[in-house]
C-alpha positions in Angstrom: 0.4 -0.4 31.6 1.8 1.5 34.6 2.1 5.6 34.5 6.0 5.0 34.7 6.0 2.3 31.8 4.0 4.7 29.6 6.4 7.5 30.2 9.6 5.6 29.7 7.6 4.1 26.3 7.1 7.2 25.5 10.8 8.6 25.9 12.0 5.9 24.1 9.9 6.7 21.3 11.2 10.0 21.3 14.7 8.9 21.4 13.8 6.8 18.4 12.5 9.4 16.3 15.3 11.6 17.0 17.7 8.9 15.9 15.3 8.5 12.6 15.4 12.0 12.0 19.1 11.9 12.0 19.1 9.5 9.3 19.0 10.7 5.7 15.6 10.0 4.9 13.5 11.5 2.0 10.9 13.0 4.2 10.8 14.0 7.8 9.8 10.8 10.0 7.3 11.9 12.0 4.9 12.8 9.2 5.5 9.5 7.7 4.7 7.7 11.0 1.5 10.1 11.4 0.3 9.4 8.2 0.5 5.3 9.1 -1.2 5.5 12.5 -3.8 8.2 11.3 -4.9 5.3 8.6 -4.5 2.3 11.3 -8.1 1.5 13.0 -6.6 -0.4 15.8 -3.6 0.9 18.2 -0.5 -0.4 16.7 3.3 0.3 17.8 5.3 0.6 14.7 8.8 -1.2 14.3 12.0 1.2 13.3 12.6 -0.5 10.3 9.2 -0.3 9.0 9.3 3.3 9.7 12.7 3.5 7.7 11.1 1.1 5.0 8.0 2.9 4.4 9.7 6.5 4.5 12.3 5.0 1.8 9.7 3.7 -0.5 7.8 7.0 -0.6 10.8 8.6 -1.8 11.6 6.1 -4.2 7.9 6.7 -5.4 8.7 10.6 -5.7 11.9 10.0 -7.4 10.1 7.8 -10.1 7.5 10.2 -10.6 10.1 13.3 -11.1 12.0 11.1 -13.5 8.8 10.5 -15.8 8.2 14.2 -15.1 11.3 14.7 -16.7 11.1 13.2 -19.6 8.5 16.0 -20.8 9.5 18.6 -23.3 8.0 21.7 -21.5 10.2 23.8 -19.1 6.8 24.5 -17.0 5.4 21.3 -15.5 2.1 21.2 -14.7 -0.4 19.2 -12.7 -1.7 17.1 -16.4 2.2 16.3 -16.1 2.2 15.0 -12.5 -1.1 13.5 -13.0 0.5 11.5 -16.3 3.6 10.6 -14.2 1.9 9.2 -11.2 -0.9 7.4 -13.0 0.4 3.7 -12.2 0.7 4.5 -8.6 -2.9 6.4 -8.7 -4.7 3.0 -10.7 -3.1 0.4 -8.1 -6.1 0.4 -6.3 -8.3 0.1 -9.2 -6.8 -3.0 -10.7 -6.9 -4.6 -7.6 -10.9 -4.1 -7.7 -10.8 -5.2 -11.0 -9.0 -8.5 -10.3 -11.0 -9.1 -7.4 -14.1 -9.0 -9.6 -12.6 -11.0 -12.1 -11.7 -13.4 -9.3 -15.2 -13.7 -8.2 -16.8 -14.5 -11.3 -14.1 -17.4 -12.4 -15.4 -18.8 -8.4 -18.9 -18.6 -9.8 -18.5 -20.2 -13.2 -16.0 -22.7 -11.7 -19.4 -23.7 -9.2 -21.3 -23.9 -12.2 -19.1 -26.2 -14.3 -18.9 -28.6 -11.1 -22.6 -28.1 -11.1 -23.0 -29.4 -15.1 -20.1 -32.0 -14.4 -22.1 -33.4 -11.7 -25.3 -33.9 -13.7 -23.5 -35.1 -16.8 -22.5 -37.6 -14.4 -25.3 -38.8 -12.9 -27.2 -38.6 -16.2 -24.2 -41.4 -17.7 -24.9 -43.5 -14.4 -28.6 -43.8 -15.3 -27.4 -45.1 -18.9 
């Protein structure tokens, strides 16, 4: 990519960011994009619809947490209330790890069962 192309690409990106900031999104879009890019290991260009969708998803998650916290009887909400309301979002990774562990266990058991079946078939052939 030449210097002229890079400058043109950067100005297009800046223009797009300006347009996105004009939308009624829950969070400053530049911050959402920065979080995405900071967590990429490789260089990626993010399409406009992805930036919008990520921003809207984060807004919906926070709305859901706020609604759950609103069910509390207390006037002053503490970190315990926030943690309780956000628990389902924080445990997703833990659940995925549990499912992967169970899947690996089942794969191992299937291999052992197939081995036992083969031994039984060999035993039957002998008689």
